[in-house]
Structure formats: C-alpha cells, structure tokens
N, C-alpha and C positions, 0 to 999 in steps of 0.2 A: 542357530536359534536367535531371533528377533526377540531381543527387550524389550516389552515398550512398557513405560511407565505409567499409561493410560489404562494396562491390562482389566485391572479390577474394576474402572469406572466403564469399560465397555460391556464387561459380563452383566454390571447390574443394569446397566441400558436397555441390555438384551435381554433383563429376566423382568423387564415391565416399571422396575422403577424410576416413578416419576422426578422426583428427586436427583436422582443419577443424571437423568437426560436434562435439568434444568442447570445441573453442573457443568457437566460438556460443554452446553451452551455458553456459559459464562464463562468458561474456559477458552473456547476458540473463537468466541466472536467479536474477542480485540484484534486477532490474528487475521481472520478472513477480511474484515475492516480494512485493516492496513494495506492486505494482498489486492485486495477491490481498489483502492485508491490509489494505490501507486498506478497500479493499471489503468484506470477508468479517467483517473485525474478530479471528476466533481464528489464533492462529498453526500450530496442526496443520491445522487447514482450509485455511488460506493455502500450507500446506507440499505438501497433495494435490494441491491446484488448480493450483500450479506444476509439478509433476510432469506432470501430467493436459495440459495446456496446452503445455509443454517436449515431452512426446511426438507431439500434434499437430500443432505447428511441423514438426518431424523429420520425420513421414510426411506432410505434405502442403506437404514444401520445395518440389516438382517444379510444383506448379501457381501458383507467382505465379510473376504477370506482369511485376513489376518496372514498375505504375506506382504506386509510390511508395517509400520509401527501406523498407528491410528491417526497418528498427527499427520502421515506422509498421504495417507488414503484422505483424508478432508483435505490434504491442499490440492489433490488430484481432480476432486470430487468439483474445487473452487475454481481451478486453471479452467476445465473443461467448460465449466460455465463462462466464466469470462469471456475465452476466447471465441467460444459459440453464440454469445448470446447475442442479438441484435441491437445495433445503436439505438439509443432515442433519439429524435428529434434537436435536442437539445445538448446533445452528448457532443465534445469537439471532436472533430476530422484529426485525422492522425497526423501531424504537424511534421514541417521537413527544417533541416538544421538549417540550409539556408537561409529560409523562411524566418528562423527565428534569429540567426546572425545579423540579419537585414532591420529585423523589428530592434533589436537590442542597439545596434548603432544609430540607430534612428532617436531615440529616447536615451540613450546613454548620456543625461545631463545630471551634471550636479543641485542638488535642492537644497535648501538651506533647513536640514536637518542633521540631524546627529543622531546615526543610530544605534549607539549606545545607549540613550536615553529615550529609544523606540522601541522595547523588548518587545511588547505585545505587538505590534504592525511588521517589524523584522520577524519575527515567529511566524508570522503567517505566509509573509513573500518567501519566505526561505522553501516553506512548505509547498506552497502554492508553484513557484517556480522551479524549484528542481521538481515535484512529480509532473507538470507538464513538460518537462525534457525528456520524459521519457517518452511522452507520445510520440517522439521524433523518430524513436525506433520501430522496425515492425511488429506486430503481434507475436509471432513468433522469437523474435530476438527482445521483445521487452521480456515475455513471462520469465523466459530463460536467465535475463538479468535481474528482475526482483527475487528469484527463489536464489540464485546463486550467487549474488554478490551483497544482495541486502538482508535475506532471510537466511543466507548462510547454508545450505542446505546442501549435501555432497553431490557429487557428477552420480552418482548412483540411486541418489533418492529424486533427484532431477528427472535423471532418464524413466525411470518409473513414472514417476508424477503427470508428467508429458507422454508417456507409452510411446517414446522411440527410443532408437539404438543409444549408447553412452556416449559412443565416438559421437555424432549429430548433435546430441547436446553439449559435448564439451566447443563443437566447433558453432554451435548458433551462440551460448555464452560467451566463446573467444572474440567472435566478432562484436558481439555488442556491444563488449567491454569497451574494444577497440575504439566503437564510434564514442559513447559515452567518455571516454578517457580523452580522444582527441580533440573533442568540442569542447566538454566542459573545462579541461585544458586551459583551452586559451582564450575562456569567453567568462567563465563564474572566477569572482575574487574570491570564494570561498577554498579554491582549488589552487589558486595562485593569485597571491596577495598583492601582486604586480596587473593583476588584469583589469579594467577599466569601469567592471561592472559590479557594482558595490551594490549591496541591499536596498540601501536607505535611497539609490538612485530608482528605483523602480517603483516608491509608496507610492507617489501621485499617481503615475501611470497606472497601477493597477486598480487604485479605488477608481480613479474616472472611469475607466473600462469596463466596473463593475464584475473583474475579473476575482476578485477577492472576499466580497460579500460572504458568501456561503462559508469560507475557511474560519471568518469572523465568526461566523453566527459559533461556528461546531468551538471553535476556542472560548468563546463569550460564555459559555458552558462550563469548560474546565474550570476557567476563573471562577465561577461564582460557586461551584462545588468545592474550589479551593485546590483542585489538582493543579492549575497551573502553576503553584509554586516549587512545584517538583520538575517544569518542563526546564531546557537550560538554550538559551539563543545561542547559534555558533557563527563567533565571528571570522573573519578573516586574520590569518598571524601573519607578522610582520617576517619576510624574509621566507619565509617555509612555504612550501609544495605539499599540499594534501593529494592523496589518491581518492579521486572522484566517490567509490564506494565507500570511503571512508565517511564522506556526506552522507549519504543517505543514510551509513548506521548510525551517524549521530544525531540525525536531525531528529527530535521529537515525534510521535505522531500524534494526529487527531482519536480522541474517542467517541467510539458509536455512541450514537444516542439510547438513552436507556429503554425507549420507548418499542427499539425493535425487537429487545428482551421479554418485555411486557406482552406484545403480539404474539410472540411463540409461548411464552406461556399461559397466555388466553387458551391459544389453542389447543395444548396438551391435556388444559383441562376440561375445555369442550371434550374430549375424544378425537378433536378432527385433523390429530396427527397421531399416526399410528407406522408402527417400522415394521415397512415390508422383508414378508420370511421369503425364502425359495425352499 
C-alpha cells in the first residue's frame, strides 16, 4: 500500500474544498517551476509552463487513480507537458556539447573581477549556465537526468512518471549521467577547481549577449522580498572534485512569480477551473 503524505489534501481537493486546492498550488508550484526551468532554461517559458501544468493538474485531479503518490502523479503530468509542448519561437534550440565547448574556449578569458565579491551575479551565472548545459541532452535524457539526479526520484518512480520500463529509464539516466559527468567534469570549475571556466569569467559575456537578463529579474524579486539572504553561492573548492549532480542539487532555485498563483486563484474564485471527474 502506498503511503502518501498528501492523501488528506487530495481528498479535500476532490471534495471541492477551494482552500485545499490553493494549498496544493502553493506546495507544488515551486517544484513544477524548478522542473520546468531546468528543462526549458528560460524563466518566462518556465513560468508559462508552470501555469499550464497546474491548470492541467487541477482539472484532471479526478482522474488520478492513486496508483502512485500525488507528487509522483503531478510530476507525470508535468513531464508529459514539457516533453510534448511545442517550442516557442524565442526558446533555445537543443545545444550540442561541442558547440558549448567551443564557445567556452573562445570566451574563457579572465576578467578584472573577483567572483567572491559578486555573489548576486555569480548566483545567476551559475543557474543560467548550468541549466543551459542540460539543453545539450536530448529531451528524453534531459528529463530522466533532472528527475533522477536533481530531484532524486527512484527508478521505479521515474519509470512510472515517464511511462516507460524500469530498465529503459535506468539506461536513459545512466547515459545522461555519463554525458553530463564527462562534459562538466572537464569544463566546469564547480566540478573540478582545476578547470579553466570560472564563474566570473562568464559575467561580461552573459551580460553582453543578454542571456542573463530574465534570470536577474527573477533574482531581484527574491532580493527585494528578503529571500535572497537564504541563498548560497557555490564556489569552486580547491583540490576537490564534485560530482556533477551535486552541483545541480546545491545551486538554489529561482522562485516562481506570485502572479501565477494569483491567476489560478482568480480562476478558481470565478469557477473557471473545475475538477474533471470520470
């Protein structure tokens, strides 16, 4: 029998309790946004996807058969949406490891800046740069890596979320892990402090190319609310090699804007969202 910590919340939602639905949104919105951001890279795209996913979750809650935990089912809804959603015109195409390696070698020059004195910029560079690296993986490998290595779901949960066999899920995760370890292990100073690509080397380039603006906007919201104080910049450790997955687990996530929650709450108040029952 599955022990689900959100069983009571689910039952209250299915009974039509609007407060319970709002609680469900508050609990899962940050998790869905984090998943979407790592899969899509662009925060605004991740924000749009989060709202769309939450609406799908609410309107299809009645179809959930409780064959898994509620959180696992929500991840299944989210991953299906992310994998099958059409790319937006402004969204990045899939990157290639060779392409990124070449770009890093061209722009890997020292700047007159000390990363330890620029925590706000470095924090955003870390998020933007490492999330961009995930785009080098194919969609199937990327989602398996995010679920297994970053979110830490079990192989049984991962295979259920993606609706594939356990062996296939483990194979995808293993290959994705190998590709990421091989690339970042050689390129990223957060993985190996002897690598030349330091975070502060990327600041001027990322700003010039406009690849950091949206990340900065979201971080400034956290800064103004005081949540920035709870974040920790990850610096290279001398003579230490980190596992690549450890980098992703330790870099703090951006938080979704409150407007997504407010929009869905407004739809609930107006009765525009109803749980689909079978």
